[in-house]
C-alpha angles and dihedrals in degrees: 000000000000124000111227126199128184091241094050092049094045090049092049093048092047090051092046093048095047096043112111115190125155109259093019101086117149121257128187116241133180120219128185115220129184115257092247089056094050089048091052091047091050092050092051093045091049092048091054096038096239136110126274088243091056091055094048094048095048095046093049092045091050092049092049091048091049092050091049093055 
């Protein structure tokens, strides 16, 4: 289980959003989540003092990094 802090998540999102690598441009996507999942994401985001989008980006990035290793 990972320990998330508001600072760590904000730093990761800042890094991800500022990173410019060829072939890794940002693209907007829409994802539908069940209400219970949005509620859980919002509770965690509020607990850490970050946005829902920050939580989603960091968790997905961590999962993809883990899978790649």
